[in-house]
C-alpha positions in Angstrom: -0.2 0.2 0.1 0.9 3.6 -0.6 0.9 6.4 2.1 -0.4 9.3 0.7 -0.9 13.0 2.7 -3.4 15.9 1.8 -2.6 19.6 3.0 -5.9 21.2 3.4 -4.9 24.6 4.2 -7.9 26.1 6.7 -7.5 29.7 5.7 -10.2 30.5 3.1 -9.1 32.9 0.2 -12.3 35.0 0.5 -12.2 35.4 3.9 -12.4 33.2 6.9 -11.1 30.0 8.4 -12.3 26.5 8.7 -12.9 25.8 12.2 -12.8 22.4 14.0 -16.6 22.2 14.0 -16.7 22.3 9.9 -13.3 20.6 9.5 -15.0 18.2 11.3 -18.3 17.7 9.8 -16.0 17.4 6.7 -14.6 14.3 8.1 -17.5 12.6 9.0 -19.3 13.3 5.5 -16.5 13.2 2.9 -13.7 11.6 4.7 -15.5 8.7 6.3 -17.7 7.4 4.0 -14.5 6.7 1.8 -11.8 4.9 4.8 -11.9 3.3 7.7 -8.7 4.7 9.1 -6.7 7.6 8.5 -4.6 9.9 10.8 -5.1 13.7 11.2 -2.2 15.9 12.0 -2.4 19.8 13.0 0.7 20.9 11.2 1.6 24.6 9.9 1.9 25.4 6.4 3.4 28.3 4.6 1.0 29.5 1.7 2.4 32.4 -0.9 4.7 34.1 1.9 1.7 33.3 4.5 1.6 31.1 7.3 -1.3 29.0 8.3 -3.0 26.5 10.7 -3.5 23.1 8.4 -4.4 19.7 8.6 -2.4 17.1 7.5 -4.4 13.7 6.1 -2.4 10.2 6.0 -3.6 7.9 4.2 -2.3 4.1 3.5 -4.3 3.0 0.9 -4.3 2.0 -3.1 -7.1 3.7 -3.9 -5.4 6.8 -5.1 -8.9 7.9 -7.0 -10.3 8.2 -3.1 -7.5 10.5 -1.8 -7.9 12.3 -5.2 -11.9 12.8 -4.5 -11.3 14.1 -0.8 -8.6 17.0 -2.0 -10.6 18.0 -5.0 -13.8 18.4 -2.5 -11.7 19.9 0.1 -10.9 22.2 -2.2 -14.4 23.3 -3.3 -15.9 23.2 -0.7 -13.4 25.6 1.2 -12.5 27.6 -2.3 -8.8 26.7 -1.8 -6.4 27.6 -4.3 -5.0 23.6 -3.8 -4.4 21.0 -1.7 -1.4 19.3 -1.4 -1.1 15.5 -2.0 2.3 13.9 -0.9 3.1 10.5 -2.0 5.4 8.7 0.6 7.2 5.1 0.7 4.8 2.4 0.8 3.7 1.1 4.1 3.2 -2.4 5.3 1.1 -3.6 8.7 2.2 -6.2 10.7 
């Protein structure tokens, strides 16, 4: 399986911020139907020279299409310029 990380900025370009309740709603209704397990980490991102709170979602999966669907949905829902997707080395479970 491949490991993917999505970096979801929480600042909305037109103004505002994706708060915890809104992000949890996104997880419940967009992410949870597609994945049984994943990791969410709070990180500090940088976009266009400005620091912003960011959520990093990590998935261990062979279903890149689902990862891409989540990134596109976040981008559309919260008017983001982009969502970064990082592909990491394969992971295995014991």
